[in-house]
Residue, then its C-alpha position, 0 to 999 in steps of 0.5 A: m499440493v504446490a497450490a495447497f502450500g501457497g493457500l497456506i502461506f497466504g492464510y498464514d500472511l494474512g493471519i499475521s496482519v491480523c495479530a500484527s494490529s494487536i502488537t501495534r497497539i499494545f507494543g507501539r509502532r517502533l518496537t513493531m517495526l524493530s520486531g518485524g526487521i529482525l524477523f524479516l532478517v533471520g527469515a532471509g538467513f534461513n532461505a539462503f543458507a537452506q539445506k532442507v525444504w523445511m528451512l525454506i518453509v520456515g524462512r518464509m514464514l518468518l518473512g511473512f511476519g516481518i511483512g505483516c509487521a512492516n506493512q501494520s507499522v510503517p504507514i501508521y507510524v509516518s502518518e502519525v509522526a509527519p508534520y500535517k502540511y507533509r504528512g502526504a510526500l512523507n508517507m509516499m516514502f513507503q510506496l517509493a521505498i516499494t517500487i524501488g525494491i521491486f525494480v531492483a530486486n527484478v535487475l538482480n534476479y536477472f543476473f543471478a539466473k545466469m549464474k553457472n553454478g545454480e546457486g543464484w536463487r540463495y542470493s535472491l533470497g539472501l539479499a532480503a537481509v539488506p532492507a531488513v537490516m535497514i529497517i532495524i537500524g532505522a527502528m533503532f534510532l527513531p522516536d517512538s510515535p507520540s500517539s502511541l506513548i500517549e495510548r500506552g499511558k507514557d504521556e511525559k515521554a510522549k511530549q518529551e518526544l513530540i518537542k524533538i519531532r517537532g523542533t520546537s517547544d510549542v506543541d501544547e496544542e498539538f499534545k491536547d489533541l493528542v491527549e484527547a484523542s488518546q482518552s477517547s481510545m482508551a475508552v474503546k476496549h474493542p476496537w474490532a467490535t467499535l470499528l462496525k458501528r455506524h459512527y465509523r462507517p466512511q473508515l470502514v468502507m474506506a479501508i475496504a474499497i480502497p485497497f479492493f479498487q487498488q487491485l483492479t486497476g489493472m497492473n497485472v495485464i500491463t505487466f503482462y504484455a509489456p515483455v512481448l512488447f519490448r521483444t518485437i522492439g528489438f531486445g530479444s532474450n533482454a526484453s523481460l529485463m528492459s521491460s521491467m527496468i523501463t516500466g520500473g523506472f517510470n514506476a519510481l519516476a512518477t512516484f517522485v512526481s506524487i511525492f512533490t504534488v500530494d500536498k499541494v493539489g491534494r488526494r482527490k485530483l491525483f486520483l481522479e487524474g490518474g483514473a482518466q490517465m489509466f482509463i484512456c491508456q487502456i482503451v487505447i492498449t485494447a484498441a491497438i492489442a485487438s488489432k494485432f494480437g486478436v483472439d489467438g494471441n499471435p501478433g505476427i510480425l509487429p511493425k516497431w513503430y506500433a510496438f513503440l507507441v504501445v509501450g509508450f501508451i503503457c509506461i503513461y499508464v504506468m506513470g498514472f497508477a504511480w502517482s495515484w492508486g499505487p502510493l495513495g492506496w497506502l497513505v489515504p487509508s493510513e491518515i484517515f482512522p482515529l486513533e481508537v480503531r487505527s490498528a484495527a482499520q490498518s490491518i483490515n486495509v492490509s487483509v483486504n489487499m492481500i486477498f485481492t493481490f492473491a485472488i488476481a493471481q490466481v484467476f488472472t491467467s484463466m482470465l487472460c486466457h478466456m478474455k484475451f484483450g478484453l481483460f483490458i476492457f474489464f479493468a477499465f470498466f473498474v477504473l470508472v467505477m473506482s473514480g465514480f467512487i472517489h469523486k463521490f465518497l472520498p472527501e479531501t484530507k490535505g493539510v488536515p491534521i490527523e487528529e481533527m480528520s472527523v471533520v472532514w467526514q462530519n462535513h461531508s454530504f454523504w457521510k455527515k449523516f453517519v458522523k456525528s459532530a462533537s457537540e452532538e455527542a455531548n448532548a447525546k452523553v447528556d440525553n443518555s444520562c437523564 
Protein backbone atom coordinates (compact mmCIF):
# COMPACT_ATOMS: atom_id res chain seq x y z
CA MET A 1 0.00 0.00 0.00
CA VAL A 2 2.83 2.41 0.92
CA ALA A 3 4.68 1.60 -2.31
CA ALA A 4 1.48 2.14 -4.30
CA PHE A 5 0.91 5.55 -2.72
CA GLY A 6 4.57 6.41 -3.32
CA GLY A 7 4.17 5.61 -7.00
CA LEU A 8 0.90 7.56 -7.11
CA ILE A 9 2.55 10.66 -5.62
CA PHE A 10 5.46 10.33 -8.04
CA GLY A 11 3.07 10.06 -10.98
CA TYR A 12 1.24 13.13 -9.71
CA ASP A 13 4.48 15.13 -9.47
CA LEU A 14 5.41 14.03 -12.97
CA GLY A 15 2.04 15.09 -14.31
CA ILE A 16 2.36 18.47 -12.63
CA SER A 17 5.74 19.00 -14.27
CA VAL A 18 4.22 18.37 -17.70
CA CYS A 19 1.25 20.67 -16.98
CA ALA A 20 3.56 23.38 -15.66
CA SER A 21 5.11 23.73 -19.11
CA SER A 22 1.79 24.94 -20.53
CA ILE A 23 1.19 27.22 -17.54
CA THR A 24 4.64 28.76 -17.93
CA ARG A 25 4.12 29.42 -21.62
CA ILE A 26 0.56 30.80 -21.37
CA PHE A 27 0.75 32.83 -18.16
CA GLY A 28 4.47 33.61 -17.96
CA ARG A 29 7.42 32.63 -15.75
CA ARG A 30 6.73 35.15 -12.97
CA LEU A 31 3.11 34.15 -12.40
CA THR A 32 4.09 30.47 -12.46
CA MET A 33 6.66 31.09 -9.72
CA LEU A 34 4.16 33.10 -7.68
CA SER A 35 1.44 30.46 -8.00
CA GLY A 36 3.87 27.68 -7.12
CA GLY A 37 5.01 29.58 -4.02
CA ILE A 38 1.44 30.13 -2.81
CA LEU A 39 0.49 26.49 -3.30
CA PHE A 40 3.73 25.40 -1.61
CA LEU A 41 2.88 27.63 1.37
CA VAL A 42 -0.64 26.21 1.64
CA GLY A 43 0.76 22.67 1.38
CA ALA A 44 3.24 23.33 4.19
CA GLY A 45 0.37 24.62 6.32
CA PHE A 46 -1.72 21.50 5.69
CA ASN A 47 1.20 19.27 6.69
CA ALA A 48 2.20 21.25 9.78
CA PHE A 49 -1.33 21.35 11.24
CA ALA A 50 -2.51 17.98 9.95
CA GLN A 51 -5.00 16.19 12.18
CA LYS A 52 -5.96 13.48 9.68
CA VAL A 53 -4.05 11.47 7.10
CA TRP A 54 -5.98 13.10 4.25
CA MET A 55 -4.55 16.48 5.28
CA LEU A 56 -1.02 15.12 4.86
CA ILE A 57 -1.94 13.74 1.43
CA VAL A 58 -3.46 17.04 0.28
CA GLY A 59 -0.48 18.95 1.66
CA ARG A 60 1.93 16.66 -0.17
CA MET A 61 0.03 17.14 -3.43
CA LEU A 62 0.18 20.91 -3.06
CA LEU A 63 3.91 20.71 -2.33
CA GLY A 64 4.33 18.66 -5.50
CA PHE A 65 2.59 21.34 -7.51
CA GLY A 66 4.84 24.01 -6.01
CA ILE A 67 8.00 22.04 -6.77
CA GLY A 68 6.85 21.35 -10.32
CA CYS A 69 6.19 25.03 -10.95
CA ALA A 70 9.54 26.09 -9.45
CA ASN A 71 11.61 23.53 -11.36
CA GLN A 72 9.85 24.50 -14.56
CA SER A 73 9.94 28.29 -14.28
CA VAL A 74 12.98 29.35 -12.23
CA PRO A 75 15.84 28.01 -14.43
CA ILE A 76 14.13 29.31 -17.58
CA TYR A 77 13.45 32.72 -16.00
CA VAL A 78 17.05 33.18 -14.84
CA SER A 79 18.45 32.13 -18.23
CA GLU A 80 16.14 34.57 -20.04
CA VAL A 81 16.76 37.67 -17.91
CA ALA A 82 20.43 37.20 -17.01
CA PRO A 83 23.09 39.00 -19.09
CA TYR A 84 24.71 36.29 -21.22
CA LYS A 85 28.15 37.06 -19.75
CA TYR A 86 26.92 36.11 -16.27
CA ARG A 87 24.11 33.70 -17.16
CA GLY A 88 25.95 30.64 -15.84
CA ALA A 89 26.78 32.13 -12.44
CA LEU A 90 23.30 33.55 -11.89
CA ASN A 91 21.57 30.33 -12.97
CA MET A 92 23.73 28.30 -10.61
CA MET A 93 22.19 30.19 -7.70
CA PHE A 94 19.31 27.74 -8.21
CA GLN A 95 21.56 24.77 -7.42
CA LEU A 96 23.22 26.70 -4.57
CA ALA A 97 19.81 27.23 -2.99
CA ILE A 98 19.10 23.50 -3.33
CA THR A 99 22.36 22.52 -1.60
CA ILE A 100 21.86 25.02 1.21
CA GLY A 101 18.24 23.93 1.61
CA ILE A 102 19.22 20.26 1.91
CA PHE A 103 21.95 21.12 4.40
CA VAL A 104 19.67 23.23 6.61
CA ALA A 105 16.85 20.68 6.43
CA ASN A 106 19.15 17.84 7.54
CA VAL A 107 20.43 19.83 10.50
CA LEU A 108 16.95 20.92 11.60
CA ASN A 109 15.50 17.42 11.19
CA TYR A 110 18.20 16.06 13.47
CA PHE A 111 17.18 18.41 16.29
CA PHE A 112 13.44 18.11 15.68
CA ALA A 113 13.75 14.31 15.93
CA LYS A 114 14.96 14.75 19.50
CA MET A 115 11.85 16.63 20.65
CA LYS A 116 10.30 14.65 23.50
CA ASN A 117 6.69 15.59 22.74
CA GLY A 118 6.84 13.74 19.42
CA GLU A 119 5.71 16.84 17.51
CA GLY A 120 9.01 17.47 15.78
CA TRP A 121 7.68 16.19 12.46
CA ARG A 122 5.22 19.09 12.38
CA TYR A 123 8.06 21.60 12.58
CA SER A 124 10.05 19.70 9.92
CA LEU A 125 7.14 19.78 7.49
CA GLY A 126 5.92 23.23 8.45
CA LEU A 127 9.24 24.96 7.90
CA ALA A 128 8.74 24.35 4.19
CA ALA A 129 6.72 27.55 4.48
CA VAL A 130 9.98 29.55 4.75
CA PRO A 131 11.21 28.99 1.16
CA ALA A 132 7.59 29.31 -0.01
CA VAL A 133 7.35 32.81 1.48
CA MET A 134 10.71 33.71 -0.06
CA ILE A 135 9.50 32.62 -3.52
CA ILE A 136 6.23 34.57 -3.12
CA ILE A 137 7.95 37.78 -2.02
CA GLY A 138 10.61 37.47 -4.70
CA ALA A 139 8.08 36.81 -7.47
CA MET A 140 6.00 39.82 -6.38
CA PHE A 141 8.91 42.22 -6.90
CA LEU A 142 10.61 40.58 -9.88
CA PRO A 143 9.94 41.89 -13.40
CA ASP A 144 8.46 39.41 -15.83
CA SER A 145 10.72 37.89 -18.45
CA PRO A 146 10.84 40.07 -21.60
CA SER A 147 10.83 36.91 -23.73
CA SER A 148 7.67 35.72 -22.02
CA LEU A 149 5.98 39.11 -22.37
CA ILE A 150 6.73 39.25 -26.10
CA GLU A 151 5.50 35.68 -26.46
CA ARG A 152 2.18 36.84 -24.95
CA GLY A 153 1.92 39.89 -27.25
CA LYS A 154 3.04 42.56 -24.75
CA ASP A 155 5.90 44.03 -26.77
CA GLU A 156 5.88 47.54 -25.30
CA LYS A 157 5.90 46.31 -21.71
CA ALA A 158 8.61 43.81 -22.63
CA LYS A 159 10.87 46.60 -23.88
CA GLN A 160 10.28 48.62 -20.71
CA GLU A 161 11.15 45.61 -18.56
CA LEU A 162 14.25 44.90 -20.66
CA ILE A 163 15.44 48.50 -20.17
CA LYS A 164 14.82 48.16 -16.43
CA ILE A 165 16.67 44.82 -16.21
CA ARG A 166 19.69 45.93 -18.27
CA GLY A 167 19.87 49.38 -16.68
CA THR A 168 20.25 51.11 -20.03
CA SER A 169 18.03 52.30 -22.86
CA ASP A 170 20.41 50.85 -25.45
CA VAL A 171 18.54 47.55 -25.84
CA ASP A 172 17.25 47.86 -29.42
CA GLU A 173 19.44 45.10 -30.85
CA GLU A 174 18.65 42.64 -28.04
CA PHE A 175 14.95 43.51 -28.19
CA LYS A 176 14.96 42.89 -31.96
CA ASP A 177 16.46 39.43 -31.38
CA LEU A 178 13.79 38.66 -28.77
CA VAL A 179 11.00 39.75 -31.13
CA GLU A 180 12.37 37.62 -33.96
CA ALA A 181 12.60 34.62 -31.65
CA SER A 182 9.04 35.25 -30.48
CA GLN A 183 7.76 35.41 -34.06
CA SER A 184 9.29 32.01 -34.71
CA SER A 185 7.75 30.78 -31.47
CA MET A 186 4.27 32.04 -32.36
CA ALA A 187 4.39 30.04 -35.59
CA VAL A 188 4.67 26.88 -33.50
CA LYS A 189 1.23 25.79 -32.32
CA HIS A 190 2.24 22.39 -30.93
CA PRO A 191 5.61 22.67 -29.15
CA TRP A 192 5.59 19.03 -28.03
CA ALA A 193 5.23 17.75 -31.59
CA THR A 194 7.68 20.36 -32.85
CA LEU A 195 10.33 19.21 -30.38
CA LEU A 196 10.30 15.78 -32.05
CA LYS A 197 11.31 17.23 -35.43
CA ARG A 198 14.81 16.61 -36.75
CA HIS A 199 15.72 20.30 -36.46
CA TYR A 200 15.39 20.11 -32.66
CA ARG A 201 17.18 16.77 -32.24
CA PRO A 202 20.17 18.25 -30.31
CA GLN A 203 17.90 19.94 -27.74
CA LEU A 204 15.74 16.83 -27.32
CA VAL A 205 18.79 14.60 -26.80
CA MET A 206 20.25 16.98 -24.20
CA ALA A 207 16.89 17.35 -22.43
CA ILE A 208 16.89 13.58 -21.90
CA ALA A 209 20.57 12.67 -21.59
CA ILE A 210 21.79 15.34 -19.15
CA PRO A 211 19.23 14.69 -16.35
CA PHE A 212 19.56 10.93 -16.99
CA PHE A 213 23.33 11.02 -16.49
CA GLN A 214 23.04 13.43 -13.56
CA GLN A 215 21.21 10.74 -11.57
CA LEU A 216 23.85 8.12 -12.44
CA THR A 217 26.85 9.94 -11.00
CA GLY A 218 26.76 7.84 -7.81
CA MET A 219 25.87 10.42 -5.17
CA ASN A 220 23.46 7.94 -3.55
CA VAL A 221 26.07 5.27 -2.81
CA ILE A 222 28.53 7.90 -1.57
CA THR A 223 26.04 9.33 0.93
CA PHE A 224 25.16 5.80 2.12
CA TYR A 225 28.69 4.87 3.15
CA ALA A 226 29.62 8.27 4.56
CA PRO A 227 27.80 7.91 7.96
CA VAL A 228 29.55 4.57 8.62
CA LEU A 229 32.93 6.14 8.10
CA PHE A 230 32.07 9.19 10.20
CA ARG A 231 30.97 6.88 13.00
CA THR A 232 34.37 5.17 12.81
CA ILE A 233 36.17 8.47 13.13
CA GLY A 234 34.50 8.96 16.49
CA PHE A 235 31.27 10.89 15.97
CA GLY A 236 29.21 8.00 17.39
CA SER A 237 25.47 8.64 17.37
CA ASN A 238 26.07 11.98 15.66
CA ALA A 239 27.57 10.29 12.60
CA SER A 240 24.59 10.89 10.32
CA LEU A 241 24.37 14.55 11.32
CA MET A 242 28.09 15.13 10.86
CA SER A 243 28.01 13.28 7.56
CA SER A 244 25.22 15.56 6.32
CA MET A 245 26.88 18.69 7.67
CA ILE A 246 30.39 18.00 6.31
CA THR A 247 29.40 16.66 2.89
CA GLY A 248 26.69 19.33 2.67
CA GLY A 249 29.25 21.99 3.53
CA PHE A 250 31.65 20.81 0.83
CA ASN A 251 28.72 20.63 -1.58
CA ALA A 252 27.77 24.27 -0.95
CA LEU A 253 31.42 25.41 -1.01
CA ALA A 254 32.07 23.74 -4.36
CA THR A 255 28.89 25.25 -5.78
CA PHE A 256 30.34 28.67 -4.96
CA VAL A 257 33.46 27.66 -6.91
CA SER A 258 31.34 26.79 -9.94
CA ILE A 259 29.48 30.10 -9.68
CA PHE A 260 32.74 32.04 -9.93
CA THR A 261 34.28 29.89 -12.70
CA VAL A 262 31.48 28.74 -15.02
CA ASP A 263 31.43 31.92 -17.11
CA LYS A 264 35.22 32.01 -17.28
CA VAL A 265 36.30 28.43 -18.03
CA GLY A 266 33.06 27.29 -19.64
CA ARG A 267 30.56 24.47 -19.16
CA ARG A 268 32.44 21.71 -20.98
CA LYS A 269 35.63 22.06 -18.93
CA LEU A 270 33.71 21.91 -15.66
CA PHE A 271 31.75 18.86 -16.89
CA LEU A 272 34.91 17.03 -17.94
CA GLU A 273 37.03 18.03 -14.94
CA GLY A 274 34.24 17.08 -12.53
CA GLY A 275 33.76 13.75 -14.31
CA ALA A 276 37.47 12.90 -14.08
CA GLN A 277 37.51 13.90 -10.42
CA MET A 278 34.47 11.75 -9.59
CA PHE A 279 35.83 8.77 -11.53
CA ILE A 280 39.21 8.78 -9.76
CA CYS A 281 37.56 9.15 -6.35
CA GLN A 282 35.14 6.29 -7.06
CA ILE A 283 37.98 3.96 -8.04
CA VAL A 284 39.97 4.84 -4.90
CA ILE A 285 36.90 4.48 -2.67
CA THR A 286 36.04 1.15 -4.35
CA ALA A 287 39.48 -0.24 -3.52
CA ALA A 288 39.31 1.09 0.06
CA ILE A 289 35.78 -0.20 0.73
CA ALA A 290 36.53 -3.58 -0.90
CA SER A 291 39.62 -4.13 1.25
CA LYS A 292 37.85 -3.43 4.55
CA PHE A 293 34.12 -3.99 4.04
CA GLY A 294 34.46 -6.97 1.69
CA VAL A 295 31.26 -8.62 0.48
CA ASP A 296 29.64 -9.04 3.91
CA GLY A 297 29.55 -5.29 4.58
CA ASN A 298 31.17 -5.65 8.03
CA PRO A 299 34.31 -3.53 8.29
CA GLY A 300 35.22 -4.67 11.78
CA ILE A 301 37.55 -2.20 13.49
CA LEU A 302 38.70 0.44 11.05
CA PRO A 303 41.88 2.46 11.67
CA LYS A 304 41.05 6.14 11.97
CA TRP A 305 43.64 7.10 9.36
CA TYR A 306 41.84 4.83 6.93
CA ALA A 307 38.45 6.38 7.70
CA PHE A 308 39.89 9.89 7.39
CA LEU A 309 41.44 8.95 4.03
CA VAL A 310 38.17 7.59 2.62
CA VAL A 311 36.15 10.51 4.01
CA GLY A 312 38.63 12.86 2.34
CA PHE A 313 38.05 11.22 -1.04
CA ILE A 314 34.29 11.32 -0.44
CA CYS A 315 34.52 15.07 0.13
CA ILE A 316 36.64 15.49 -3.02
CA TYR A 317 34.05 13.45 -4.92
CA VAL A 318 31.19 15.59 -3.58
CA MET A 319 33.05 18.73 -4.65
CA GLY A 320 33.57 17.31 -8.13
CA PHE A 321 29.84 16.68 -8.43
CA ALA A 322 28.92 20.06 -6.94
CA TRP A 323 30.86 22.12 -9.47
CA SER A 324 29.97 20.01 -12.48
CA TRP A 325 26.98 17.69 -12.87
CA GLY A 326 25.09 19.10 -9.90
CA PRO A 327 24.56 22.70 -11.08
CA LEU A 328 25.33 22.19 -14.79
CA GLY A 329 22.60 19.57 -14.98
CA TRP A 330 20.13 22.42 -14.50
CA LEU A 331 22.04 25.25 -16.19
CA VAL A 332 22.81 23.78 -19.60
CA PRO A 333 19.32 22.47 -20.45
CA SER A 334 17.71 25.78 -19.46
CA GLU A 335 19.93 27.84 -21.79
CA ILE A 336 20.01 25.70 -24.95
CA PHE A 337 16.29 25.52 -25.76
CA PRO A 338 14.87 27.95 -28.37
CA LEU A 339 11.84 29.93 -27.26
CA GLU A 340 9.31 28.04 -29.38
CA VAL A 341 10.01 24.74 -27.55
CA ARG A 342 11.56 26.08 -24.34
CA SER A 343 8.71 25.27 -21.94
CA ALA A 344 8.09 21.80 -23.42
CA ALA A 345 11.80 20.91 -23.45
CA GLN A 346 12.30 22.10 -19.88
CA SER A 347 9.33 19.96 -18.85
CA ILE A 348 11.02 16.92 -20.40
CA ASN A 349 14.24 17.82 -18.59
CA VAL A 350 12.48 18.01 -15.21
CA SER A 351 10.41 14.88 -15.89
CA VAL A 352 13.43 12.74 -16.85
CA ASN A 353 15.23 13.97 -13.74
CA MET A 354 12.27 12.95 -11.57
CA ILE A 355 11.80 9.58 -13.31
CA PHE A 356 15.37 8.48 -12.74
CA THR A 357 15.52 9.94 -9.23
CA PHE A 358 12.49 7.78 -8.43
CA ALA A 359 13.84 4.71 -10.26
CA ILE A 360 17.26 4.79 -8.58
CA ALA A 361 15.64 5.30 -5.18
CA GLN A 362 13.56 2.15 -5.77
CA VAL A 363 16.41 -0.12 -6.87
CA PHE A 364 19.33 1.39 -4.94
CA THR A 365 18.97 -0.73 -1.79
CA SER A 366 18.60 -3.94 -3.77
CA MET A 367 21.62 -3.09 -5.93
CA LEU A 368 23.66 -2.27 -2.84
CA CYS A 369 22.76 -5.61 -1.21
CA HIS A 370 23.75 -7.60 -4.30
CA MET A 371 26.68 -5.59 -5.65
CA LYS A 372 28.23 -4.27 -2.40
CA PHE A 373 31.31 -2.19 -3.26
CA GLY A 374 30.80 -3.14 -6.91
CA LEU A 375 28.11 -0.46 -6.98
CA PHE A 376 30.90 2.13 -7.02
CA ILE A 377 32.27 0.49 -10.18
CA PHE A 378 28.77 0.57 -11.72
CA PHE A 379 28.49 4.32 -11.24
CA ALA A 380 32.15 4.91 -12.19
CA PHE A 381 31.41 3.26 -15.54
CA PHE A 382 28.54 5.67 -16.16
CA VAL A 383 30.74 8.62 -15.19
CA LEU A 384 33.09 7.55 -17.98
CA VAL A 385 30.19 7.22 -20.42
CA MET A 386 28.71 10.61 -19.54
CA SER A 387 32.11 12.30 -19.78
CA GLY A 388 32.57 10.82 -23.25
CA PHE A 389 29.09 12.01 -24.18
CA ILE A 390 29.88 15.58 -23.09
CA HIS A 391 33.21 15.55 -24.92
CA LYS A 392 31.63 14.34 -28.16
CA PHE A 393 28.20 15.96 -28.28
CA LEU A 394 27.95 19.07 -26.09
CA PRO A 395 29.16 22.35 -27.65
CA GLU A 396 30.38 25.19 -25.44
CA THR A 397 27.58 27.63 -24.58
CA LYS A 398 29.61 30.10 -22.51
CA GLY A 399 29.06 33.71 -23.54
CA VAL A 400 26.45 32.92 -26.20
CA PRO A 401 23.23 35.00 -26.03
CA ILE A 402 20.31 32.67 -25.39
CA GLU A 403 18.44 33.78 -28.51
CA GLU A 404 21.50 33.04 -30.68
CA MET A 405 22.13 29.57 -29.25
CA SER A 406 21.20 27.85 -32.53
CA VAL A 407 24.57 28.95 -33.92
CA VAL A 408 26.50 26.60 -31.60
CA TRP A 409 24.57 23.62 -32.99
CA GLN A 410 25.03 24.76 -36.59
CA ASN A 411 28.80 24.94 -36.05
CA HIS A 412 29.08 21.62 -34.18
CA SER A 413 30.77 18.80 -36.09
CA PHE A 414 27.98 16.30 -35.33
CA TRP A 415 24.80 18.33 -34.83
CA LYS A 416 25.23 20.58 -37.88
CA LYS A 417 23.70 17.88 -40.08
CA PHE A 418 20.49 18.15 -38.05
CA VAL A 419 20.26 21.93 -37.61
CA LYS A 420 19.75 24.23 -40.60
CA SER A 421 21.24 27.70 -40.73
CA ALA A 422 19.04 30.76 -41.26
CA SER A 423 20.05 30.99 -44.93
CA GLU A 424 19.26 27.32 -45.51
CA GLU A 425 15.83 27.75 -43.93
CA ALA A 426 15.15 30.79 -46.13
CA ASN A 427 16.18 28.87 -49.26
CA ALA A 428 13.95 25.97 -48.21
CA LYS A 429 10.98 28.34 -47.87
CA VAL A 430 11.67 29.81 -51.33
CA ASP A 431 11.88 26.34 -52.85
CA ASN A 432 8.61 25.31 -51.17
CA SER A 433 6.87 28.45 -52.45
CA CYS A 434 7.98 27.66 -55.97
